[in-house]
SERO-4910 file (N, C-alpha, C, O; in steps of 0.05 Angstrom, whole numbers):
BEGIN
 pado doro    nc1    nc2    nc3   cac1   cac2   cac3    cc1    cc2    cc3    oc1    oc2    oc3
  Met    A    118   -594    337    120   -568    327    101   -549    329     79   -556    324
  Gly    A    105   -522    337     85   -511    346     76   -489    313     90   -483    294
  Gly    A     57   -486    319     43   -471    291     65   -450    276     69   -448    252
  Gly    A     73   -440    290     88   -412    281    112   -429    276    124   -415    259
  Ala    A    124   -446    279    148   -457    272    138   -473    242    146   -469    219
  Thr    A    124   -489    250    110   -499    220    105   -491    192    103   -503    171
  Arg    A    104   -459    200     89   -442    182    121   -436    165    128   -434    141
  Leu    A    129   -435    180    167   -416    180    181   -443    155    192   -441    134
  Tyr    A    174   -463    171    189   -486    150    172   -496    129    181   -511    111
  Ser    A    147   -488    132    135   -502    104    142   -477     86    143   -483     62
  Ala    A    146   -458     91    161   -434     71    179   -432     63    185   -420     43
  Leu    A    196   -446     82    232   -451     79    230   -468     58    243   -469     37
  Thr    A    218   -478     64    224   -507     43    208   -510     19    216   -522     -1
  Ala    A    179   -496     22    169   -493     -6    178   -477    -30    194   -459    -25
  Pro    A    170   -482    -54    175   -469    -79    163   -446    -75    142   -441    -63
  Leu    A    188   -419    -94    179   -390    -94    150   -396   -108    146   -418   -117
  Ser    A    125   -372   -109    113   -377   -126    110   -347   -134    107   -327   -119
  Ser    A    114   -350   -165    125   -325   -180     96   -309   -193     97   -286   -201
  Ser    A     76   -321   -192     43   -311   -201     26   -319   -172     27   -333   -152
  Pro    A     11   -297   -187    -12   -301   -158    -30   -326   -157    -39   -339   -176
  Leu    A    -33   -331   -126    -44   -349   -119    -73   -352   -135    -79   -334   -151
  Pro    A    -90   -372   -132   -115   -380   -139   -126   -368   -118   -118   -371    -95
  Pro    A   -148   -352   -127   -162   -351    -89   -180   -371    -80   -192   -384    -97
  Pro    A   -185   -376    -51   -199   -386    -46   -226   -383    -47   -236   -363    -56
  Ala    A   -241   -407    -37   -281   -405    -54   -283   -383    -20   -273   -386      3
  Val    A   -300   -364    -32   -307   -353     -6   -330   -346     -5   -341   -330    -21
  Thr    A   -344   -364     25   -379   -357     31   -381   -342     40   -405   -335     40
  Asn    A   -367   -327     54   -372   -296     74   -371   -279     66   -358   -265     81
  Leu    A   -379   -269     48   -381   -245     35   -391   -222     57   -409   -227     73
  Asp    A   -380   -199     56   -392   -187     80   -424   -165     64   -428   -146     49
  Pro    A   -439   -183     81   -473   -167     79   -469   -150     81   -491   -139     81
  Ala    A   -451   -132     85   -462   -100     87   -461    -83     60   -474    -65     52
  Phe    A   -431   -103     46   -426    -89     21   -433   -111      1   -433   -101    -21
  Cys    A   -439   -140      1   -438   -146    -17   -468   -158    -27   -464   -173    -46
  Gln    A   -480   -157    -23   -507   -172    -32   -521   -145    -48   -518   -121    -42
  Gly    A   -539   -155    -69   -545   -137    -81   -538   -122   -110   -517   -135   -114
  Ala    A   -541   -110   -126   -527   -100   -142   -501    -71   -139   -504    -50   -128
  Pro    A   -480    -79   -151   -464    -60   -150   -473    -21   -146   -490    -13   -161
  Val    A   -464     -5   -131   -476     12   -125   -442     33   -131   -420     25   -127
  Cys    A   -450     59   -142   -429     71   -152   -411     88   -128   -423     93   -106
  Pro    A   -386     96   -132   -371    102   -106   -386    128    -94   -385    125    -69
  Ala    A   -396    147    -98   -410    164    -88   -440    152    -63   -446    158    -39
  Glu    A   -453    133    -83   -471    124    -64   -461    104    -39   -474    102    -19
  Leu    A   -437     92    -44   -423     73    -27   -419    101     -4   -434    107     15
  Leu    A   -398    113    -12   -389    125      4   -414    149     21   -406    163     39
  Arg    A   -436    148     14   -451    160     25   -464    137     53   -469    141     77
  Gln    A   -465    117     37   -476     87     65   -453     87     85   -460     83    108
  Cys    A   -421     91     79   -402     93    103   -408    120    120   -411    123    144
  Glu    A   -410    135    102   -417    165    123   -437    158    144   -434    163    168
  Glu    A   -461    146    130   -487    145    138   -482    115    167   -495    115    189
  Ala    A   -464     96    159   -455     85    182   -443     93    199   -445     80    219
  Leu    A   -429    115    199   -396    131    220   -417    157    226   -405    178    229
  Arg    A   -447    159    226   -457    179    230   -457    184    271   -466    169    288
  Gly    A   -444    207    273   -440    210    300   -414    206    306   -410    205    330
  Arg    A   -389    202    286   -365    189    294   -357    216    302   -374    234    304
  Ala    A   -323    221    309   -315    242    315   -306    251    285   -306    236    266
  Pro    A   -301    271    284   -301    290    252   -274    271    244   -261    259    260
  Arg    A   -271    271    216   -258    256    202   -225    273    199   -229    293    211
  Phe    A   -200    273    190   -181    287    186   -190    299    161   -200    285    144
  His    A   -183    340    159   -187    349    138   -160    355    132   -144    368    146
  Arg    A   -154    338     98   -139    346     91   -125    356     62   -128    345     40
  Lys    A   -114    372     67   -118    383     27    -92    375     10    -69    369     19
  Phe    A   -103    377    -18    -64    364    -30    -66    398    -38    -83    416    -41
  Thr    A    -26    396    -38     -1    413    -36     -4    417    -63     12    402    -73
  Gln    A    -21    435    -90     -4    426   -116     24    439   -120     35    455   -105
  Leu    A     37    426   -150     68    424   -145     67    441   -167     52    433   -185
  Gln    A     81    470   -173     86    479   -202    104    471   -218    124    485   -223
  Asp    A    100    446   -229    125    448   -251    113    439   -282    124    424   -298
  Gly    A     84    454   -286     78    455   -308     71    427   -321     79    406   -311
  Gly    A     51    427   -350     58    407   -364     34    385   -345     30    385   -321
  Gly    A     25    373   -363     12    337   -358    -24    352   -351    -29    369   -334
  Ala    A    -41    341   -369    -65    353   -366    -84    334   -344    -85    309   -345
  Pro    A   -100    355   -320   -115    332   -305   -118    316   -313   -106    298   -301
  Ser    A   -135    307   -336   -148    294   -351   -120    265   -345   -131    248   -330
  Ser    A   -103    261   -350    -81    248   -357    -68    246   -321    -45    236   -319
  Ser    A    -76    251   -304    -62    256   -280    -73    228   -261    -96    222   -254
  Ile    A    -48    213   -255    -54    185   -246    -46    188   -210    -23    188   -201
  Arg    A    -70    190   -192    -74    189   -171    -66    160   -159    -77    138   -164
  Val    A    -44    166   -143    -34    128   -128    -33    135   -101    -20    155    -94
  Met    A    -48    118    -84    -57    113    -57    -40     83    -38    -46     60    -36
  Gln    A    -15    101    -24    -12     82    -12    -19     85     17    -26    106     28
  Trp    A    -18     51     33    -32     55     62    -29     29     76    -37      8     67
  Asn    A    -16     33     98    -21      2    109    -46      3    130    -45     16    151
  Ile    A    -68     -9    123    -94     -5    134    -99    -26    163   -121    -35    166
  Leu    A    -79    -31    180    -77    -39    204    -88    -73    200   -109    -73    186
  Ala    A    -83    -93    205    -91   -111    196   -118   -116    219   -121    -96    233
  Gln    A   -133   -133    224   -156   -122    233   -147   -146    265   -149   -142    289
  Ala    A   -137   -172    250   -132   -192    274   -103   -173    290   -105   -163    313
  Leu    A    -87   -171    279    -63   -150    294    -72   -125    315    -60   -118    335
  Gly    A    -99   -113    302   -105    -82    315   -119   -102    333   -109    -96    355
  Glu    A   -134   -122    337   -149   -127    361   -137   -150    379   -146   -156    401
  Gly    A   -114   -162    362   -102   -184    383    -70   -170    383    -67   -159    404
  Leu    A    -51   -167    370    -20   -166    382    -12   -134    383     11   -130    392
  Asp    A    -25   -115    377     -7    -93    365    -16    -76    390    -10    -53    388
  Ser    A    -29    -82    412    -32    -72    443    -34    -37    439    -19    -22    451
  Phe    A    -55    -29    418    -53     -2    434    -67     19    458    -89     30    464
  Val    A    -46     18    466    -59     26    493    -75     45    501    -86     44    523
  Gln    A    -78     70    478    -85     85    488   -117     87    475   -135    100    486
  Cys    A   -121     69    447   -143     67    434   -160     53    451   -152     36    467
  Pro    A   -189     61    448   -215     46    460   -217     21    440   -208     24    417
  Pro    A   -227     -2    446   -232    -26    441   -246    -20    419   -241    -30    397
  Glu    A   -272      1    424   -289     -3    411   -279      9    382   -292      4    362
  Ala    A   -257     25    380   -253     39    357   -236     15    335   -230     20    312
  Leu    A   -232     -9    349   -221    -25    336   -239    -50    328   -235    -74    323
  Ser    A   -258    -37    329   -278    -72    312   -282    -63    287   -285    -39    281
  Trp    A   -281    -86    267   -279    -93    243   -305    -72    234   -301    -52    220
  Ser    A   -325    -80    242   -356    -72    242   -350    -41    233   -355    -33    210
  Arg    A   -339    -28    253   -332      0    251   -310      1    220   -315      5    197
  Arg    A   -283     -6    238   -259     -1    220   -262     -2    195   -250     15    182
  Lys    A   -284    -30    176   -290    -26    147   -300      4    140   -282     17    129
  Tyr    A   -317     12    143   -333     33    144   -308     53    135   -303     58    111
  Leu    A   -296     61    154   -272     82    160   -245     86    133   -233    104    121
  Ile    A   -246     49    137   -225     49    112   -231     54     83   -217     63     65
  Leu    A   -256     45     87   -280     59     45   -281     76     59   -287     60     77
  Glu    A   -281     91     67   -290    127     63   -263    133     56   -258    143     34
  Glu    A   -243    130     73   -217    145     59   -217    135     32   -218    153     16
  Ile    A   -215    108     21   -206    108    -13   -226    116    -25   -222    120    -49
  Leu    A   -248    121    -18   -270    129    -31   -271    159    -39   -279    167    -61
  Thr    A   -261    180    -11   -264    203    -13   -238    211    -31   -237    235    -36
  Tyr    A   -211    191    -43   -196    208    -55   -195    198    -80   -186    213    -98
  Arg    A   -204    166    -89   -215    154   -116   -182    156   -131   -176    173   -148
  Pro    A   -165    136   -121   -149    132   -126   -146    115   -150   -160     95   -151
  His    A   -126    121   -174   -130     98   -195   -118     73   -186   -127     51   -194
  Ile    A    -96     75   -169    -79     59   -167    -76     62   -127    -71     81   -112
  Leu    A    -82     33   -123    -79     32    -91    -71     11    -85    -78    -12    -90
  Cys    A    -52     22    -72    -26     -2    -63    -29     -3    -23    -23     18    -11
  Leu    A    -37    -27     -7    -44    -38     10    -28    -55     24    -16    -72     11
  Gln    A    -25    -54     47     -8    -68     68    -28    -76     85    -48    -63     86
  Glu    A    -25   -101    101    -34   -116    128    -69   -112    113    -86    -99    124
  Val    A    -71   -122     95    -94   -130     89   -110   -158     94   -109   -176     77
  Asp    A   -122   -160    114   -130   -194    121   -162   -192    113   -175   -210    125
  His    A   -176   -179    100   -201   -182     94   -209   -167     64   -224   -150     56
  Tyr    A   -188   -185     54   -190   -181     16   -207   -191     11   -226   -176      9
  Tyr    A   -212   -219      8   -227   -238     -7   -262   -233      1   -281   -238    -14
  Asp    A   -261   -221     31   -294   -218     38   -301   -191     35   -324   -183     35
  Thr    A   -284   -179     32   -300   -146     33   -278   -131     12   -284   -131    -12
  Leu    A   -257   -121     18   -239   -100      0   -246   -112    -30   -254    -95    -46
  Gln    A   -242   -138    -38   -233   -144    -73   -262   -150    -82   -265   -149   -106
  Pro    A   -284   -155    -67   -316   -154    -85   -324   -127    -87   -331   -116   -109
  Val    A   -323   -110    -56   -327    -86    -64   -311    -61    -81   -323    -45    -96
  Leu    A   -286    -60    -77   -274    -51   -107   -272    -58   -134   -268    -41   -152
  Ala    A   -277    -91   -138   -290   -101   -154   -313    -81   -176   -310    -70   -198
  Gly    A   -337    -83   -157   -362    -72   -165   -357    -37   -164   -375    -21   -169
  Leu    A   -333    -29   -158   -324     -5   -165   -308     -2   -190   -303     21   -195
  Gly    A   -303    -15   -202   -285    -19   -233   -250    -26   -221   -235    -21   -240
  Tyr    A   -239    -32   -204   -215    -33   -191   -219    -76   -204   -237    -93   -205
  Ser    A   -196    -73   -208   -182   -104   -207   -160   -108   -198   -144    -90   -203
  Ser    A   -149   -129   -182   -127   -127   -161   -116   -157   -166   -123   -175   -181
  Asn    A    -95   -154   -145    -76   -178   -139    -72   -179   -116    -66   -156   -109
  Phe    A    -72   -198    -92    -65   -199    -67    -47   -231    -58    -56   -253    -64
  Cys    A    -19   -226    -43     -2   -233    -37     -2   -236     -4      2   -216      9
  Pro    A     -6   -258      8    -10   -264     37     21   -269     44     37   -274     26
  Lys    A     26   -266     67     51   -268     94     49   -299     82     26   -305     73
  Pro    A     72   -323     80     71   -338     94     61   -352    113     46   -372    111
  Trp    A     70   -340    131     66   -348    163     62   -319    170     80   -306    182
  Ser    A     34   -305    163     34   -288    173     24   -289    201     12   -309    210
  Pro    A     30   -263    219     24   -268    258     -6   -272    257    -18   -284    275
  Cys    A    -13   -267    243    -57   -261    244    -61   -290    248    -80   -293    263
  Leu    A    -49   -312    239    -58   -336    242    -52   -337    271    -63   -357    281
  Asp    A    -44   -329    281    -33   -341    317    -59   -323    336    -60   -325    361
  Val    A    -80   -306    319    -99   -298    340   -116   -312    332   -120   -323    310
  Glu    A   -135   -314    361   -156   -340    353   -171   -318    343   -166   -294    346
  Gly    A   -195   -333    328   -220   -314    307   -204   -302    291   -209   -278    286
  Asn    A   -179   -316    278   -170   -292    264   -180   -298    228   -183   -322    221
  Asn    A   -184   -272    204   -198   -278    190   -172   -293    162   -175   -286    139
  Gly    A   -155   -309    169   -135   -311    158   -120   -289    158   -122   -268    170
  Pro    A    -88   -304    131    -68   -281    136    -66   -255    127    -81   -249    109
  Asp    A    -50   -235    136    -46   -207    116    -31   -206     97    -13   -223     97
  Gly    A    -33   -185     73    -18   -188     63    -16   -160     52    -23   -141     66
  Cys    A     -7   -155     25      1   -127      4    -25   -140    -20    -29   -161    -32
  Ala    A    -39   -113    -17    -57   -116    -42    -48    -96    -61    -39    -75    -51
  Leu    A    -48    -97    -91    -46    -80   -112    -78    -78   -123    -91    -98   -130
  Phe    A    -84    -60   -123   -118    -43   -137   -106    -32   -158    -83    -22   -159
  Tyr    A   -124    -35   -179   -114     -9   -204   -144      0   -222   -158    -16   -233
  Asp    A   -147     21   -220   -177     22   -235   -179     15   -266   -162     26   -280
  Glu    A   -196      0   -278   -201    -16   -296   -196      4   -328   -184      0   -349
  Ser    A   -212     25   -316   -224     42   -341   -197     63   -348   -200     78   -368
  Arg    A   -177     65   -337   -151     74   -332   -129     56   -346   -115     61   -366
  Phe    A   -129     33   -328   -107     12   -343   -110     -8   -350   -124    -22   -335
  Glu    A    -98    -22   -376   -100    -46   -371    -74    -62   -371    -52    -53   -376
  Phe    A    -81    -95   -361    -71   -105   -349    -49   -125   -365    -56   -138   -385
  Leu    A    -23   -126   -355      0   -140   -373     12   -163   -359     16   -185   -370
  Asp    A     18   -153   -327     36   -178   -322     34   -174   -301     33   -151   -294
  Ser    A     33   -193   -281     37   -193   -248     55   -214   -234     60   -236   -243
  Val    A     61   -206   -219     84   -221   -201     77   -224   -178     67   -204   -168
  Asn    A     79   -253   -157     76   -244   -132     97   -253   -116    103   -276   -115
  Leu    A    111   -231   -101    144   -242    -87    151   -248    -61    150   -230    -46
  Gln    A    156   -270    -53    163   -274    -18    199   -261    -26    216   -271    -40
  Leu    A    197   -237    -11    232   -229     -8    248   -249      3    240   -265     19
  Ser    A    269   -247     -5    298   -261      1    318   -246      8    319   -223      0
  Thr    A    337   -258     24    356   -252     25    376   -281     40    375   -298     57
  Met    A    394   -270     16    412   -299     15    411   -319      7    422   -340     12
  Arg    A    390   -311    -12    369   -335    -30    351   -352    -10    340   -373    -17
  Ile    A    348   -342     16    325   -352     35    299   -335     47    300   -317     64
  Pro    A    275   -347     33    262   -337     38    253   -326     56    254   -342     75
  Thr    A    240   -301     63    225   -291     92    203   -277     93    193   -272     70
  Asn    A    193   -271    108    163   -276    113    149   -249    107    130   -244    123
  Gln    A    155   -230     86    155   -208     71    152   -210     45    171   -221     34
  Val    A    126   -197     26    123   -201      9    126   -179     -7    138   -160      4
  Ala    A    117   -176    -34    108   -157    -51     92   -170    -82     95   -192    -92
  Val    A     73   -146    -91     52   -149   -110     71   -133   -130     83   -114   -121
  Val    A     75   -140   -157     92   -125   -171     72   -127   -206     68   -145   -222
  Thr    A     64    -96   -202     42   -105   -234     57    -88   -247     70    -68   -240
  Met    A     49   -103   -279     57    -80   -301     26    -71   -317     11    -86   -330
  Leu    A     23    -49   -313     -3    -47   -333      4    -19   -364     22     -4   -370
  Arg    A    -18    -25   -372    -10     -1   -390    -33     26   -393    -56     19   -399
  Cys    A    -28     49   -391    -43     73   -388    -64     70   -422    -54     71   -445
  Arg    A    -85     67   -415   -103     61   -435   -104     91   -448   -103     88   -472
  Ser    A   -105    114   -443   -102    134   -455    -76    149   -467    -78    169   -482
  Ser    A    -55    139   -460    -25    148   -464     -5    121   -481     16    122   -492
  Gly    A    -25     97   -476     -9     76   -482     25     65   -468     40     46   -471
  Arg    A     25     91   -452     55     79   -450     47     56   -419     26     57   -408
  Cys    A     72     38   -411     72     28   -399     80     36   -367     99     50   -366
  Val    A     66     28   -339     73     31   -316     79      3   -305     63    -15   -308
  Cys    A    105      0   -290    112    -15   -263    101     -5   -241    105     19   -237
  Val    A     85    -20   -225     78    -12   -195     83    -34   -184     86    -57   -194
  Ala    A     85    -24   -151    102    -47   -139     91    -48    -93    102    -44    -71
  Val    A     75    -53   -100     73    -52    -69     91    -74    -47     98    -97    -54
  Thr    A     94    -62    -23    111    -79     -5    106    -76     23     94    -57     32
  His    A    113    -91     34    120    -84     63    137   -106     77    135   -131     76
  Leu    A    161    -82     96    186    -99    103    173   -104    124    150   -103    131
  Lys    A    200   -111    136    210   -128    159    198   -109    181    185    -91    170
  Ala    A    198   -108    198    186    -93    229    201    -90    246    220   -105    243
  Arg    A    202    -74    270    224    -67    293    250    -62    292    262    -65    271
  Ser    A    260    -56    312    291    -47    306    297    -70    316    282    -84    330
  Gly    A    332    -77    303    356    -93    302    341   -111    278    337   -135    281
  Trp    A    333    -98    257    327   -119    239    331    -95    209    318    -96    188
  Glu    A    346    -82    215    355    -59    204    366    -80    171    354    -80    149
  Trp    A    390    -95    179    396   -112    150    381   -127    135    385   -132    112
  Leu    A    360   -136    152    340   -149    143    321   -134    114    312   -144     94
  Arg    A    322   -110    124    307    -96    108    324    -86     78    319    -87     54
  Ser    A    340    -78     91    360    -77     69    365    -92     39    367    -88     15
  Ala    A    364   -116     64    372   -139     39    350   -148     30    353   -167     14
  Gln    A    317   -137     36    287   -152     30    288   -122      6    278   -127    -16
  Gly    A    294   -105      8    293    -76    -10    318    -82    -36    317    -71    -58
  Ser    A    331    -95    -29    353    -95    -57    344   -116    -63    349   -114    -87
  Asp    A    335   -132    -62    314   -161    -72    293   -157    -92    289   -169   -113
  Leu    A    277   -131    -77    261   -126    -87    264   -114   -116    255   -122   -138
  Leu    A    282    -89   -110    297    -76   -137    307    -90   -160    300    -86   -184
  Arg    A    329   -113   -148    322   -128   -169    299   -147   -195    300   -152   -219
  His    A    281   -152   -170    260   -166   -191    256   -135   -207    263   -136   -231
  Leu    A    247   -110   -200    238   -106   -214    257    -93   -232    244    -83   -251
  Gln    A    279    -89   -235    296    -87   -258    296   -107   -282    307   -102   -304
  Thr    A    284   -126   -277    278   -159   -279    253   -148   -298    256   -138   -321
  Leu    A    235   -150   -288    202   -136   -298    208   -123   -310    202   -131   -333
  Val    A    221    -95   -309    223    -66   -324    243    -79   -355    238    -71   -377
  Gln    A    257    -91   -351    268    -98   -375    253   -121   -395    251   -117   -420
  Lys    A    244   -141   -385    221   -162   -395    205   -152   -411    199   -164   -431
  His    A    193   -126   -405    176    -98   -422    186    -80   -436    172    -67   -451
  Ala    A    216    -75   -432    226    -59   -440    228    -56   -470    241    -39   -483
  His    A    213    -78   -480    226    -85   -516    195    -78   -533    175    -84   -518
  Asp    A    190    -70   -553    172    -69   -573    173    -98   -580    190   -114   -571
  Ser    A    150   -104   -599    146   -129   -612    171   -150   -633    173   -174   -639
  Ala    A    195   -113   -641    211   -122   -664    240   -133   -638    261   -145   -645
  Gly    A    236   -129   -616    259   -129   -600    268   -107   -585    275   -103   -562
  Ala    A    264    -91   -611    277    -61   -598    274    -51   -575    252    -52   -563
  Gln    A    300    -39   -563    285    -20   -537    275     -8   -538    279      5   -559
  Thr    A    254      0   -522    237     24   -528    238     40   -506    260     37   -496
  Leu    A    220     59   -492    226     79   -470    238     68   -449    240     44   -449
  Asp    A    246     79   -431    246     68   -396    217     66   -392    199     76   -406
  Ile    A    214     52   -372    181     51   -356    187     53   -337    205     42   -323
  Pro    A    165     77   -330    161     96   -311    152     73   -279    139     52   -283
  Leu    A    159     79   -259    165     56   -238    149     76   -218    152    100   -219
  Leu    A    129     62   -198    111     70   -182    108     50   -159     89     34   -159
  Ile    A    135     48   -129    138     37   -114    126     39    -87    137     57    -74
  Cys    A    108     29    -77     94     39    -52     94     19    -36     92     -4    -42
  Gly    A     97     29     -9    107     16     17    105     31     44    105     55     50
  Asp    A    102      1     62    111     11     93    135     -7     91    133    -31     84
  Phe    A    161      7     98    191      0     91    191     -1    122    210    -15    129
  Asn    A    178      8    143    185      7    172    209      9    176    220     -5    193
  Ala    A    226     36    155    249     45    152    244     75    165    221     84    163
  Ile    A    264     91    177    271    119    180    278    126    151    276    109    133
  Pro    A    288    153    147    302    163    123    325    160    124    339    168    105
  Thr    A    338    149    146    366    153    155    383    117    146    405    112    136
  Glu    A    362    100    154    366     72    142    383     63    119    391     83    107
  Glu    A    391     41    108    405     28     94    383     35     73    384     54     58
  Val    A    362     14     75    342      9     52    335     33     45    332     31     20
  Tyr    A    330     59     53    311     78     44    351     93     30    344    108     11
  Arg    A    373     93     32    384     91     22    395     85     -9    407     98    -26
  Arg    A    383     57     -3    390     34    -32    371     36    -55    374     30    -79
  Phe    A    347     48    -39    327     63    -60    334     86    -70    328     90    -93
  Ala    A    353    113    -51    349    135    -65    370    137    -91    373    150   -112
  Ala    A    382    119    -77    408    115    -98    411     94   -123    430     92   -138
  Ser    A    391     83   -123    385     57   -140    382     70   -173    366     85   -183
  Pro    A    406     56   -185    406     53   -215    377     67   -226    376     87   -241
  Leu    A    350     51   -215    334     55   -235    317     80   -233    293     82   -241
  Gly    A    336    104   -217    334    131   -214    301    138   -205    280    144   -217
  Leu    A    311    134   -174    280    132   -156    277    159   -141    294    176   -143
  Asp    A    259    160   -130    248    188   -119    231    184    -98    213    167   -100
  Ser    A    235    199    -75    212    192    -53    195    219    -62    206    241    -61
  Ala    A    167    215    -70    142    237    -75    135    254    -48    137    278    -50
  Tyr    A    129    243    -25    130    270      1    152    283     -3    142    302    -15
  Lys    A    174    287     -3    197    295      4    182    328    -11    181    350      0
  Arg    A    174    322    -29    157    342    -48    140    368    -34    134    389    -45
  Leu    A    131    357     -2    117    376     12    130    391     32    122    406     50
  Ser    A    157    383     23    177    411     53    190    423     27    195    414      5
  Lys    A    192    447     40    206    465     41    230    465     28    238    486     18
  Asp    A    238    452     27    265    449      8    254    425    -16    257    426    -40
  Gly    A    245    409     -6    237    397    -32    254    367    -27    254    349    -44
  Ser    A    267    365     -3    291    351      1    286    331     30    303    315     38
  Thr    A    264    335     42    262    327     71    233    310     74    213    318     62
  Glu    A    233    291     88    215    268     89    190    287    113    196    303    131
  Pro    A    167    278    106    152    280    131    160    281    167    178    264    168
  Glu    A    158    287    182    155    290    215    141    251    208    158    233    205
  Tyr    A    122    248    208    115    226    212     92    215    197     72    229    194
  Thr    A     94    187    185     69    177    171     49    158    199     24    155    198
  Thr    A     64    149    219     57    138    235     56    147    257     71    167    258
  Trp    A     43    143    283     34    154    304     20    138    322     -3    130    318
  Lys    A     32    133    342     28     99    359     29    110    388     43    128    397
  Ile    A      8     91    405     32     91    431     20     65    449     -1     63    462
  Arg    A     43     46    441     40     14    459     50     21    480     56     44    486
  Pro    A     52     -7    499     62    -12    522     92     -2    528    100      7    550
  Thr    A    106     -6    503    138      6    505    138     31    498    160     40    490
  Gly    A    107     53    497    122     81    489    109     83    462    100     66    447
  Glu    A    111    112    461    102    130    438    121    130    418    145    131    422
  Cys    A    110    127    393    123    113    372    106    141    350     82    145    346
  Cys    A    132    158    337    124    177    317    143    180    297    162    194    305
  Ala    A    146    167    264    161    159    261    151    167    229    129    178    226
  Thr    A    167    163    205    165    167    176    170    135    172    190    127    185
  Leu    A    156    114    156    158     94    149    150     86    116    159     70     99
  Asp    A    136    101    117    121     98     98    126    112     67    132    136     69
  Tyr    A    124    104     43    132    115     16    120    115     -9    107     96    -16
  Ile    A    122    133    -21    117    128    -52    144    132    -63    152    155    -63
  Trp    A    160    113    -74    172    119    -92    170    119   -121    160     99   -131
  Tyr    A    179    140   -137    174    136   -160    200    144   -180    222    151   -173
  Ser    A    189    141   -212    216    144   -224    220    180   -239    204    190   -255
  Arg    A    238    191   -231    236    224   -229    240    234   -258    230    255   -267
  Asp    A    261    209   -276    256    214   -308    237    218   -328    241    228   -350
  Thr    A    204    205   -313    193    189   -330    163    188   -310    144    173   -313
  Leu    A    166    207   -294    139    215   -282    145    245   -258    164    249   -243
  Arg    A    124    259   -261    125    285   -257    100    288   -233     76    285   -238
  Val    A    113    293   -206     96    298   -182     76    318   -184     87    338   -173
  Asp    A     51    324   -193     30    340   -193     19    351   -166      9    373   -165
  Ala    A     22    334   -145      8    346   -121      7    325    -99     10    301   -104
  Val    A      3    333    -81     18    312    -55     -2    318    -30      5    335    -13
  Leu    A    -28    301    -28    -37    305     -7    -24    307     19     -9    289     28
  Asp    A    -30    330     33    -19    337     65    -19    318     92    -38    301     95
  Met    A     -4    319    106    -10    303    129    -23    316    159    -15    336    170
  Pro    A    -48    298    171    -60    311    193    -36    336    213    -12    337    209
  Thr    A    -47    348    228    -29    354    256    -33    338    269    -49    318    270
  Glu    A    -10    351    287    -15    330    325    -41    336    322    -56    318    317
  Glu    A    -53    369    326    -67    369    336   -101    355    327   -119    351    343
  Gln    A   -101    350    299   -115    342    287   -119    308    299   -139    297    308
  Ile    A    -92    299    293    -88    266    303   -100    263    344   -116    247    352
  Gly    A    -89    278    356   -102    285    381    -77    266    398    -59    253    389
  Pro    A    -87    271    433    -69    257    446    -62    237    450    -42    232    462
  Asn    A    -82    217    439    -83    190    440    -77    178    416    -77    154    416
  Arg    A    -72    192    393    -52    189    378    -71    167    357    -95    171    352
  Leu    A    -56    142    346    -80    132    321    -73    100    332    -54     92    346
  Pro    A    -91     88    323   -115     84    317   -133    104    335   -128    114    358
  Ser    A   -160    108    313   -182    125    338   -196    114    326   -198     95    311
  Phe    A   -220    144    342   -245    141    324   -256    153    296   -275    149    281
  Ser    A   -240    166    294   -231    183    271   -213    169    248   -218    171    224
  Tyr    A   -196    157    257   -175    140    245   -178    121    247   -178    116    271
  Pro    A   -184     91    230   -175     69    222   -150     54    233   -150     33    245
  Ser    A   -130     70    226   -110     51    220    -91     72    239    -97     96    242
  Asp    A    -63     55    254    -45     71    257    -14     82    243      5     92    254
  His    A    -20     75    210    -11     88    192    -29    107    179    -53    102    177
  Leu    A    -16    137    165    -33    153    150    -27    148    118     -6    141    108
  Ser    A    -54    151    106    -51    143     83    -31    172     62    -34    196     63
  Leu    A    -14    158     48     -6    178     29    -28    172      2    -46    155     -3
  Val    A    -16    196    -13    -33    210    -33    -21    222    -54    -17    246    -50
  Cys    A    -12    212    -78     -2    236    -89    -10    230   -124    -10    208   -135
  Asp    A    -14    254   -136    -22    255   -168      6    252   -186     25    267   -181
  Phe    A      8    238   -201     27    246   -220     15    251   -249     -8    254   -258
  Ser    A     38    250   -259     28    253   -296     57    240   -309     80    242   -300
  Leu    A     48    228   -332     78    217   -348     94    244   -361     80    260   -375
  Lys    A    115    248   -359    133    264   -374    125    257   -404    122    234   -412
  Glu    A    124    279   -419    130    277   -452    156    269   -452    177    276   -441
  Glu    A    143    239   -481    161    238   -491    183    250   -509    177    260   -531
  Glu    A    212    247   -500    232    262   -517    240    250   -542    256    261   -557
***
């Protein structure tokens, strides 16, 4: 039985894990960041900029402020969603034919990834295709005050790449100064009770300033055309899990029903807005809306693209990434705009300017006042 088939069989026959797995022993921490005392965000950002000196200019993106009223800036919750491109896939399987190999090296990309995160300093950070969690992202961001959970794919394609750094998966980070941890589950998404290779992390947090709970999820659904039915089933499975977790925490100590718990669901859905899984989320009884629609003039149209790449099969320019939120309990205060085609350049993504084929999504939210 080949390696991929072995992993498939093992995942299908193993019991599902409903809690984060214990971390492996890590002996290969990135020496560029994980030696000596932790540094402050500004110093680490300066370190990244110094390492990238002489590179192509980074994208200059601006926040569009939305005039919704209410919500003091100090109470704003900044959320970042980003498929950062697994290193093993970028160098091994994804075949970005217009991207110079030097732009795909981890020695360069790690600085670009951290620079993007440090530039926007989200309170909640949701990442996909993370295959440098234990040696780089977790220790570096822990030094900046983030706690996190990671769920690897059970049979990650990264494992089929020679010299890989382990499986890729989803990671959810949150700023411990802003949020208290309540609960978290790692999910292997299923269809017809059969587990698939796609995962999610769902974490329940309590806002330290308001005392209100927020439920955050990060996921990465099945890629490629022809798998629309599977993405729809995986999305339905995630929605069911979210409803269960929210109901579990929606009662006070006396067992009485409390206020609705706001939801934030970030992910690379690998689905354009006309797909069934998108419609399932938009019509969910959980009362969800997509934050990036707020960038459009009519407030109801997604951006033209969140990913733009060139592979041997051709050019792909599509919207696949989303930040879903509870429209009755959360207000969108600001949305980071998308870089223009001119900024991205004719060779598209990734590039010397940008480390991933997917663009980061960043939104500022505030909790609506209790009624």
